[in-house]
Every structure is written in structure tokens, then in C-alpha cells.
C-alpha positions as CSV (number, residue, x, y, z in Angstrom):
1,X,116.0,53.6,-81.9
2,X,111.7,54.5,-82.0
3,X,109.4,51.6,-83.2
4,X,109.1,53.4,-86.4
5,X,112.6,52.9,-87.4
6,X,111.9,49.3,-87.7
7,X,109.0,49.2,-89.8
8,X,109.5,48.8,-93.6
9,X,109.3,51.6,-95.8
10,X,105.9,51.4,-97.1
11,X,104.3,50.7,-93.7
12,X,106.2,53.3,-92.3
13,X,105.1,56.0,-94.8
14,X,101.6,54.5,-94.9
15,X,101.6,55.0,-90.2
16,X,102.6,58.7,-90.7
17,X,100.1,59.6,-93.7
18,X,97.4,58.1,-91.3
19,X,99.1,59.7,-88.4
20,X,99.1,63.3,-90.0
21,X,95.5,62.3,-91.5
22,X,94.6,62.1,-87.4
23,X,96.4,65.0,-86.3
24,X,95.3,67.7,-89.1
25,X,91.5,66.4,-88.6
26,X,89.6,69.3,-87.2
27,X,86.6,69.0,-84.8
28,X,83.4,70.0,-86.2
29,X,82.6,73.9,-86.1
30,X,80.9,76.3,-88.7
31,X,82.6,79.7,-88.7
32,X,80.1,81.4,-91.0
33,X,77.3,80.4,-89.0
34,X,79.0,81.9,-85.7
35,X,79.8,85.2,-87.7
36,X,76.1,85.2,-89.1
37,X,74.7,84.7,-86.3
38,X,76.7,87.3,-84.3
39,X,75.8,89.6,-87.5
40,X,72.5,89.3,-86.8
41,X,72.5,90.3,-83.2
42,X,74.7,93.8,-83.7
43,X,72.5,94.6,-86.4
44,X,69.0,93.5,-84.5
45,X,69.3,92.9,-80.9
46,X,66.1,91.1,-80.5
47,X,67.9,88.0,-82.6
48,X,69.6,87.3,-79.5
49,X,65.9,86.8,-77.9
50,X,65.6,83.8,-80.0
51,X,68.7,81.9,-79.4
52,X,69.5,83.0,-74.8
53,X,67.3,79.9,-74.1
54,X,70.1,77.9,-75.0
55,X,73.4,79.1,-76.3
56,X,76.2,80.2,-74.3
57,X,79.4,82.1,-75.2
58,X,81.7,78.6,-74.4
59,X,79.4,77.0,-77.1
60,X,81.3,79.0,-80.0
61,X,84.0,77.5,-81.6
62,X,86.3,80.6,-82.0
63,X,87.1,82.4,-78.3
64,X,86.8,86.0,-80.3
65,X,83.0,84.9,-81.0
66,X,82.4,83.4,-78.0
67,X,83.9,87.0,-76.2
68,X,81.6,89.4,-78.4
69,X,78.4,87.3,-77.5
70,X,79.2,87.7,-74.4
71,X,79.7,91.7,-74.5
72,X,76.7,92.0,-76.2
73,X,74.9,90.2,-74.2
74,X,75.6,92.0,-70.8
75,X,74.9,95.4,-73.2
76,X,71.7,94.2,-74.2
77,X,70.5,92.8,-70.5
78,X,71.7,96.1,-68.9
79,X,69.0,97.9,-71.3
80,X,72.0,99.0,-74.0
81,X,72.2,98.8,-77.8
82,X,74.8,96.5,-78.8
83,X,76.4,97.6,-81.9
84,X,79.8,97.9,-83.7
85,X,80.2,101.1,-82.0
86,X,79.2,100.1,-78.5
87,X,81.1,97.2,-78.9
88,X,84.5,99.0,-80.0
89,X,85.3,100.4,-76.6
90,X,85.6,96.5,-75.0
91,X,87.9,95.6,-77.5
92,X,90.0,98.5,-78.6
93,X,92.9,96.7,-76.5
94,X,92.4,93.6,-77.7
95,X,95.3,91.2,-80.0
96,X,94.6,92.2,-83.8
97,X,93.6,89.4,-86.0
98,X,96.0,89.6,-88.4
99,X,98.2,92.5,-89.6
100,X,95.1,94.3,-91.4
101,X,92.5,93.5,-89.3
102,X,91.7,94.6,-86.0
103,X,88.8,93.5,-83.8
104,X,86.6,96.6,-84.0
105,X,87.0,96.5,-87.6
106,X,85.8,93.0,-87.6
107,X,82.8,93.8,-85.5
108,X,82.5,96.3,-88.3
109,X,82.7,93.6,-91.1
110,X,80.3,91.3,-89.0
111,X,77.5,93.7,-89.1
112,X,77.7,94.9,-92.9
113,X,77.9,91.0,-93.6
114,X,74.5,90.2,-91.8
115,X,71.9,88.4,-93.5
116,X,68.3,88.3,-91.4
117,X,66.9,87.8,-87.8
118,X,64.6,85.4,-89.1
119,X,67.9,82.6,-89.6
120,X,69.2,83.7,-85.9
121,X,67.7,80.6,-84.5
122,X,68.6,78.1,-87.0
123,X,72.3,79.8,-86.8
124,X,72.3,79.3,-82.9
125,X,71.2,75.4,-83.1
126,X,74.2,75.0,-85.8
127,X,76.8,76.4,-83.2
128,X,75.2,74.8,-80.4
129,X,74.9,70.7,-82.0
130,X,78.7,71.3,-83.4
131,X,79.4,72.4,-79.8
132,X,77.9,68.9,-78.3
133,X,79.8,67.2,-80.7
134,X,82.8,68.6,-79.9
135,X,82.1,67.6,-76.2
136,X,81.3,64.4,-77.1
137,X,84.8,64.1,-78.9
138,X,86.1,65.1,-75.6
139,X,84.5,62.5,-73.6
140,X,85.4,59.8,-76.2
141,X,89.1,61.0,-75.9
142,X,89.3,60.8,-72.2
143,X,87.7,57.5,-72.1
144,X,90.3,56.4,-74.2
145,X,92.6,57.8,-72.1
146,X,91.9,56.9,-68.8
147,X,91.4,53.2,-70.4
148,X,95.0,53.3,-71.5
149,X,96.5,54.7,-68.2
150,X,94.3,52.4,-65.7
151,X,95.3,54.4,-62.3
152,X,94.9,51.7,-59.3
153,X,92.7,54.1,-57.4
154,X,90.2,54.4,-60.6
155,X,89.0,51.0,-61.3
156,X,87.2,50.2,-64.7
157,X,83.7,50.5,-63.0
158,X,84.3,54.1,-61.7
159,X,85.2,54.9,-65.3
160,X,82.3,53.4,-66.8
161,X,80.5,55.3,-64.4
162,X,82.3,58.7,-64.4
163,X,81.7,58.3,-68.4
164,X,77.7,57.7,-68.2
165,X,77.7,60.8,-65.8
166,X,79.3,63.0,-68.1
167,X,76.8,61.6,-71.3
168,X,74.1,62.2,-69.4
169,X,74.8,65.5,-68.3
170,X,75.6,66.8,-71.6
171,X,72.3,65.0,-72.4
172,X,70.6,67.2,-70.4
173,X,72.7,70.0,-70.7
174,X,70.5,71.8,-73.2
175,X,67.4,71.7,-71.4
176,X,66.7,75.2,-69.3
177,X,63.0,74.6,-69.2
178,X,60.3,76.7,-71.8
179,X,60.5,79.8,-70.2
180,X,57.3,81.9,-69.7
181,X,54.0,80.5,-71.3
182,X,51.0,82.8,-71.8
183,X,47.8,82.0,-69.7
184,X,46.0,80.8,-72.4
185,X,48.5,78.5,-73.5
186,X,48.0,76.7,-69.5
187,X,44.6,77.2,-69.9
188,X,44.4,75.1,-73.3
189,X,46.8,72.2,-71.3
190,X,44.3,72.3,-68.7
191,X,41.3,71.8,-70.9
192,X,43.5,69.3,-72.8
193,X,43.9,66.9,-69.0
194,X,40.2,67.3,-68.3
195,X,39.2,66.2,-71.7
196,X,41.7,63.1,-71.7
197,X,40.2,62.6,-68.4
198,X,36.5,62.3,-69.7
199,X,37.8,60.0,-71.9
200,X,39.6,57.7,-70.0
201,X,38.3,54.8,-68.2
202,X,37.4,55.8,-64.9
203,X,37.2,59.6,-65.8
204,X,40.9,59.9,-64.1
205,X,42.9,63.0,-65.0
206,X,46.0,60.5,-64.0
207,X,47.5,56.9,-64.1
208,X,45.2,54.6,-62.9
209,X,46.8,52.6,-59.7
210,X,44.1,49.7,-60.5
211,X,42.8,50.5,-56.9
212,X,39.4,52.2,-57.7
213,X,38.6,53.7,-54.3
214,X,42.3,55.2,-54.1
215,X,42.0,56.5,-57.8
216,X,38.7,58.0,-56.6
217,X,40.1,59.9,-54.1
218,X,43.4,61.3,-55.9
219,X,42.4,61.4,-59.6
220,X,44.9,58.8,-60.3
221,X,48.2,59.0,-59.7
222,X,49.3,62.9,-61.8
223,X,52.2,63.6,-63.8
224,X,55.0,65.4,-61.7
225,X,54.1,64.5,-58.3
226,X,56.0,63.2,-55.8
227,X,53.9,60.8,-54.0
228,X,55.1,59.8,-50.5
229,X,53.9,56.0,-49.2
230,X,55.1,55.6,-45.7
231,X,54.7,53.2,-43.1
232,X,56.2,51.4,-40.0
233,X,57.9,48.1,-41.0
234,X,55.3,44.7,-41.8
235,X,52.0,47.6,-42.8
236,X,52.7,46.3,-46.0
237,X,54.3,49.3,-47.5
238,X,56.3,47.3,-50.5
239,X,53.4,45.2,-50.8
240,X,50.9,48.0,-51.8
241,X,53.4,49.6,-54.1
242,X,54.4,46.1,-56.0
243,X,50.8,46.1,-56.5
244,X,50.4,49.4,-57.6
245,X,53.0,48.6,-60.2
246,X,52.2,45.6,-61.9
247,X,48.4,47.2,-62.4
248,X,50.0,50.0,-64.4
249,X,52.7,48.3,-66.3
250,X,49.5,45.6,-67.2
251,X,47.6,48.4,-68.3
252,X,50.0,49.9,-70.6
253,X,48.3,50.8,-73.9
254,X,49.4,53.0,-76.5
255,X,48.0,54.5,-80.0
256,X,49.4,55.9,-83.1
257,X,49.6,59.7,-83.4
258,X,49.0,61.9,-86.3
259,X,52.8,62.4,-86.4
260,X,53.6,58.9,-86.5
261,X,54.7,59.0,-82.6
262,X,53.1,56.3,-79.9
263,X,51.2,58.1,-76.9
264,X,49.8,56.4,-74.0
265,X,47.0,56.2,-73.6
266,X,46.3,53.9,-70.1
267,X,48.8,52.6,-67.6
268,X,52.2,53.0,-68.1
269,X,56.3,51.9,-68.2
270,X,57.3,51.3,-64.9
271,X,61.1,52.1,-63.1
272,X,61.2,50.4,-60.0
273,X,64.3,51.0,-58.0
274,X,64.4,48.5,-55.2
275,X,67.1,49.5,-52.8
276,X,66.1,47.4,-50.2
277,X,64.9,43.9,-52.1
278,X,67.1,41.8,-54.7
279,X,65.0,41.7,-58.3
280,X,64.4,38.1,-57.6
281,X,62.5,38.7,-54.5
282,X,60.8,41.3,-55.8
283,X,59.5,39.1,-59.0
284,X,58.5,36.6,-56.5
285,X,56.5,38.7,-54.2
286,X,54.5,40.0,-57.9
287,X,54.4,36.1,-59.1
288,X,52.9,35.6,-55.6
289,X,50.4,38.0,-55.7
290,X,49.3,37.2,-59.6
291,X,49.5,33.5,-59.3
292,X,47.3,33.5,-56.1
293,X,50.5,31.0,-54.4
294,X,52.5,32.0,-51.6
295,X,55.7,33.5,-51.5
296,X,56.7,31.2,-49.0
297,X,55.6,28.1,-51.1
298,X,57.5,29.0,-54.1
299,X,60.6,29.9,-52.2
300,X,60.6,26.4,-50.5
301,X,59.2,24.7,-53.9
302,X,56.3,23.7,-51.4
303,X,54.1,23.6,-54.5
304,X,52.2,20.6,-56.8
305,X,52.3,20.1,-60.5
306,X,49.1,22.2,-60.9
307,X,50.6,25.1,-59.0
308,X,53.7,25.0,-60.7
309,X,52.2,25.2,-64.1
310,X,50.3,28.0,-63.2
311,X,53.5,29.5,-61.9
312,X,54.5,29.4,-65.6
313,X,51.7,30.7,-67.3
314,X,51.5,33.5,-65.2
315,X,55.4,33.9,-65.4
316,X,54.7,33.9,-69.1
317,X,52.4,36.7,-68.6
318,X,54.1,38.7,-66.4
319,X,57.5,38.9,-68.6
320,X,55.5,41.1,-71.1
321,X,54.9,43.6,-69.3
322,X,57.0,46.8,-69.4
323,X,58.4,46.9,-65.8
324,X,61.9,47.4,-65.0
325,X,63.6,47.1,-62.2
326,X,66.8,48.5,-60.9
327,X,67.9,46.5,-57.7
328,X,71.4,48.3,-57.5
329,X,71.7,49.7,-53.4
330,X,73.2,52.6,-52.4
331,X,72.7,54.8,-55.1
332,X,72.7,58.3,-54.6
333,X,70.1,60.9,-55.9
334,X,72.0,61.9,-58.9
335,X,72.9,58.2,-60.0
336,X,69.0,57.4,-59.7
337,X,68.1,60.6,-61.8
338,X,70.5,59.8,-64.4
339,X,69.2,56.1,-64.9
340,X,65.8,57.0,-65.0
341,X,66.4,59.7,-67.6
342,X,68.1,57.0,-69.6
343,X,65.4,54.5,-69.0
344,X,62.7,57.4,-70.0
345,X,64.9,57.9,-73.2
346,X,65.4,54.2,-74.3
347,X,61.9,52.8,-73.3
348,X,59.7,55.8,-72.2
349,X,58.5,55.9,-68.7
350,X,55.0,56.4,-67.1
351,X,55.8,55.7,-63.3
352,X,58.5,55.9,-60.9
353,X,59.0,53.7,-57.7
354,X,62.1,54.2,-55.2
355,X,61.9,51.4,-52.6
356,X,63.0,53.2,-50.2
357,X,63.6,57.2,-49.6
358,X,66.2,56.3,-46.9
359,X,68.5,54.0,-48.4
360,X,69.5,56.9,-50.9
361,X,72.2,58.9,-50.3
362,X,72.9,62.7,-51.2
363,X,75.3,63.8,-53.5
364,X,77.2,65.8,-51.1
365,X,79.9,65.0,-49.2
366,X,79.1,66.3,-45.7
367,X,75.3,64.3,-45.7
368,X,76.3,61.4,-43.8
369,X,77.1,64.1,-41.0
370,X,73.9,65.9,-41.2
371,X,71.0,63.4,-42.0
372,X,68.3,66.2,-42.0
373,X,69.9,68.2,-44.9
374,X,70.6,64.7,-47.0
375,X,67.4,64.2,-46.9
376,X,66.5,67.7,-48.2
377,X,68.6,67.5,-51.0
378,X,67.3,63.5,-51.9
379,X,63.5,64.9,-51.7
380,X,63.9,68.0,-53.5
381,X,65.6,66.2,-56.2
382,X,62.9,63.3,-56.5
383,X,60.5,66.4,-56.8
384,X,62.9,68.2,-59.5
385,X,63.1,64.8,-61.2
386,X,59.0,64.4,-61.0
387,X,58.4,67.7,-62.8
388,X,61.3,67.1,-65.7
389,X,60.6,63.9,-66.7
390,X,56.9,64.6,-66.3
391,X,56.1,61.4,-64.3
392,X,54.4,60.7,-60.6
393,X,57.7,59.0,-58.7
394,X,56.5,57.0,-55.6
395,X,59.1,57.0,-53.0
396,X,58.4,54.7,-49.7
397,X,59.6,56.4,-46.4
398,X,59.9,54.8,-42.7
399,X,58.0,56.3,-39.7
400,X,59.7,56.9,-36.7
401,X,58.9,54.8,-33.8
402,X,56.9,57.2,-31.9
403,X,54.2,55.8,-33.1
404,X,54.4,52.7,-31.4
405,X,54.1,54.9,-27.8
406,X,50.8,56.5,-29.0
407,X,47.2,54.5,-28.0
408,X,46.0,54.9,-31.8
409,X,49.0,53.9,-33.6
410,X,47.8,55.2,-36.9
411,X,50.5,57.7,-38.2
412,X,50.2,61.0,-39.0
413,X,52.5,63.7,-40.5
414,X,54.7,64.4,-37.8
415,X,55.7,60.8,-37.5
416,X,57.9,61.0,-40.8
417,X,61.4,60.9,-40.6
418,X,63.0,63.9,-41.4
419,X,59.9,65.4,-41.7
420,X,60.3,68.5,-42.8
421,X,61.3,68.1,-46.0
422,X,59.7,65.1,-46.6
423,X,56.1,66.9,-45.9
424,X,57.2,70.0,-47.6
425,X,58.6,68.5,-51.2
426,X,55.8,65.8,-51.2
427,X,52.1,66.1,-53.1
428,X,50.4,63.9,-51.7
429,X,51.8,61.4,-48.2
430,X,50.0,58.5,-48.0
431,X,50.3,56.2,-44.5
432,X,49.5,52.2,-45.1
433,X,48.1,51.1,-41.8
434,X,46.8,47.7,-40.8
435,X,44.9,47.5,-37.3
436,X,45.3,43.8,-37.7
437,X,49.0,44.0,-37.1
438,X,48.7,45.1,-33.7
439,X,46.0,43.5,-32.3
440,X,47.2,39.9,-33.7
441,X,49.9,40.4,-31.2
442,X,47.8,41.2,-28.8
443,X,46.5,37.5,-28.4
444,X,45.5,36.5,-25.1
445,X,45.5,32.7,-23.5
446,X,42.7,30.4,-25.2
447,X,39.5,29.8,-22.7
448,X,39.6,33.4,-21.2
449,X,37.1,36.3,-21.6
450,X,39.8,38.1,-22.6
451,X,40.1,35.6,-25.6
452,X,36.3,36.1,-26.9
453,X,36.7,39.6,-26.7
454,X,39.8,39.6,-28.9
455,X,38.6,37.3,-31.4
456,X,35.5,39.7,-32.2
457,X,38.6,42.4,-32.5
458,X,39.9,40.5,-35.1
459,X,37.6,39.4,-36.9
460,X,36.2,42.9,-37.3
461,X,39.7,44.0,-38.8
462,X,41.0,40.9,-40.4
463,X,42.0,41.5,-44.2
464,X,41.4,44.8,-44.2
465,X,44.2,47.6,-44.6
466,X,43.9,51.6,-44.4
467,X,45.4,53.8,-46.8
468,X,45.7,57.1,-44.8
469,X,45.9,60.4,-47.0
470,X,47.8,62.9,-44.9
471,X,47.8,65.4,-47.4
472,X,47.2,66.0,-50.9
473,X,47.8,69.2,-53.0
474,X,44.9,69.3,-55.5
475,X,42.3,67.0,-53.8
476,X,40.9,65.7,-50.2
477,X,42.1,64.2,-47.5
478,X,40.7,61.0,-45.6
479,X,40.8,57.4,-45.6
480,X,40.4,54.7,-47.8
481,X,39.7,51.0,-46.7
482,X,41.2,48.0,-49.4
483,X,41.2,44.4,-48.7
484,X,44.8,42.7,-47.7
485,X,45.5,39.2,-48.3
486,X,48.4,38.1,-46.2
487,X,49.0,35.3,-47.7
488,X,50.0,37.1,-51.1
489,X,50.7,40.1,-49.7
490,X,48.1,41.2,-52.1
491,X,45.9,44.6,-51.6
492,X,42.8,45.1,-53.6
493,X,39.6,47.0,-53.4
494,X,37.0,46.7,-50.8
495,X,33.6,47.2,-50.7
496,X,32.4,51.0,-50.9
497,X,30.2,51.2,-47.9
498,X,33.5,51.1,-45.5
499,X,34.6,53.9,-47.4
500,X,34.8,56.6,-44.4
501,X,34.2,60.7,-44.8
502,X,36.5,62.7,-46.1
503,X,37.7,66.1,-46.0
504,X,39.6,68.8,-47.3
505,X,43.2,70.5,-46.2
């Protein structure tokens, strides 16, 4: 006996009526809009140009309409006319729509009832939006079915990840770029960029990093740039990038636009992917930098009441800045991209940081067997993401050990691990170098002549760091001298007389 058989009569009737209502509820579609668009295309082939950038045959609800759209598109691309007569050949053997209407006759009716080419884009957008709604329904049904099935080899965490990926892919599916733009439009955008640089403090065309000498060399952090920040361990890569992240987030300021939207005029929302350190460790570092209390003291609780109050005051100020940290380990480039898109959609985004590149995983199954190919996939993906989101991406990178074998340990482009793709895809490659680190480890015995010479060398390099611009697509290469306070892992500006001459690529 079925479960329905034991229900009272009224409840059974209600259940059946509800089931019938759900069974016959149709998915969103608009046959009239599809017919109107196809008619407009068959009457005037130029209508196809208005929808070809976003509409595909699979977006039509009626399969026949999708087939007609596809055949018409192929004819037009081949330089031929798409009319009911030219399309008739392709549909003569098709199954009739009903006993009184064949497909060739239907093509003639579409053309006769066509409205106007002016509405083609609106019809196309309606068809596309309804397709997206149908896809959302399918994703929702799949999520429900998978949750009910609950397979052992597909735990809830993976189901959530799969649903998120499908939703993000659907959200991005209609973005095919804007196609060609006239040179005049490109010039207008270039002039707008120059005007923004003129109006902004420091006259920077990009986002200010908070380190004035570095900004002067780079013009700020440029939109859509992939910036590689590399160095050997203990050089201060993470410290430098956390300084920049905090400076950008702290300076974030928006202005209301005439259309009611808010536009960032300084600083930006920062997304920080910390693949190496936890969010708590990263927060401790930034807290140490801003409160000027060593992170070791903070971790061990070796602080007095006054320092604790300072920590509380600084943390309250820091909590208000738009700096978002994701410390998930083992992310793939696809997962990172999806999370970055989500952050921009929900909070906005002005700068993205990845610490560090070699801890990302590629999407291909054979990536582990060919690390160079995997890193190529990662750097290509990061550059594409920077262009898509329109924000600078700073990705940290390790250097090979061959640096340690040279007498002059200043890094070069050839020292980058898997350097081919990193050097090729990056718009800017910067190296962090602290000579103090190496000289400190050559300390001789006290009281010797060598010790006096060592002290003099240490005095000349103590508290200084170099950021070496090894590559910059749109500006000079050279070296920027910065101040480095090791206790607080903080970089800051150094007096301008220490700036070294620059050369261009």
C-alpha cells in the first residue's frame, strides 16, 4: 500500500492537487519573443549583429528555434543571405510541426509576422534572461537531488563547492567582452585616466601603495596589471605586501556619482589570499606593524597595560578597513577566481593579493607531473583574472637557490622559479632584497679586525631594503630604496637622496 492510500480523503485530494500544480508548472520561457527575434533576423540579417555577442542557439527554449537561429547564423557568417527561401533547403526533411504546418511554411510565417529590427536586442536579452532562469532552476533541482541522495564519495562540502562553481560559471557565462572599440573611444579612456591621475593626490594613474618612492617609479598599482613580487625566504615579501594591502585599504574613499552609484576615488577594497599563513597570523603581523609592538611580544603576551590599550585602540581602527582575508590552503586557480569574482560582486574590489603563487594548484589533472605547465596555467589565469576584474593583482613568488651561489645576491629575472611563464605573463616583476640579512650572518668574532669592518658594513645597510624593478611594461626599471624595521616587519619611505638612477627597458 502506498503512503498516499493511508491519508484522509481531504488531505489526499490536497496532496494530489499540489502535486499536479507542481508537475504542470512550466519553466520560464517566451515563445513570442523567440519568434519575433527570428522573424527580424530573416527579414533583415543585420539584426543578428545586435544579439550575436551574447545569444547562442542553446539559449532558445524551443529546440527548433535554436536550430533556425544556428543555421541562419552560419549562412550570414558565410556571406550569404538568410531568408525563408535560403533556409528552406535545410529544413525540407524536418518533422512537421503539426498536420497542417511544415517547417518551411513556418519560416515564411516568422518572416511575415516580423516586427522591426529595432527591437531585436530587447528580444534577444529577454530570451537570454529566461535561459539563465531555467539554468538556475536546473542547478537548484540538482542541488536538492544530490542532497537527498547523499553519496558517500560526494560529501556535503564537495556538493557546496560544486554548486558554487556552477553558479559562478553561470554568472560569468554572458561576459564575452565588449568586442572592438573605436580608436576614439580608446583615446577618450586614456584621457580620462590622465585626468584622474592629475586630480588624484600624488598624480598617480594607479592606486597608491603608500610607499611614495615606489609609487613614483610605477605610477601606482595599475588596473589589470599582474605584479609579481619575488624574493628569497626572510627577505620580507609578505611584510611588504601586507604593508601595501593595509595602506590601500586604509585609504579607501568613495564619492557618489550622478547615477547614484559609488566610485572609489582613493585606495580600494583589498582581497588577500593567504595560502601560507592563517588569517590570525596575518592579522597579528599587521597589528604589530601599526601598533609598533613586535609580533613576538604580542604572541607571547609580553606586553604591559599601556601597550595592551594601544593594541586595542589600533585593532578597533583596523577593524573598519575593507581588508578581506581568505586563508584556505590548496586553492586551485579556478577556485581563487570564483572567490575573487564573488568578493567583487558583493563588496567591491580594488586590489587582489596572492601569497604565494607556488602554493596555488592548476586545474589540469596532469599538473603535478608537469609543474612548469601548471605554473603557466596559474600565471595565465591570474593575468586573465586581473583583466576581467579590472584590478591589480600582486602575486608573491619564491626564487630559486641559485641566488645563494653568487657573490652579488641581488635577484634577477632568471632566478624566478619556472621563470618562463611568470616573466612572460607579468606586467611588473619586483624583487625584495635586504643586504643586511646576508651580512648579519657573516658576523666574525668580536675583537678582531674583521669584526670592525663587519660593523661598518652593517651600519651602512642596517634598516634598509631594496625593491628591484626587474620588469615593468609601461615604465622604468631600477631600484627603490626603502626603510625596513625588522621588529615590526614594516617597510616605509627612505630619504630621496638614496634613490638610485633608473633605466628603461
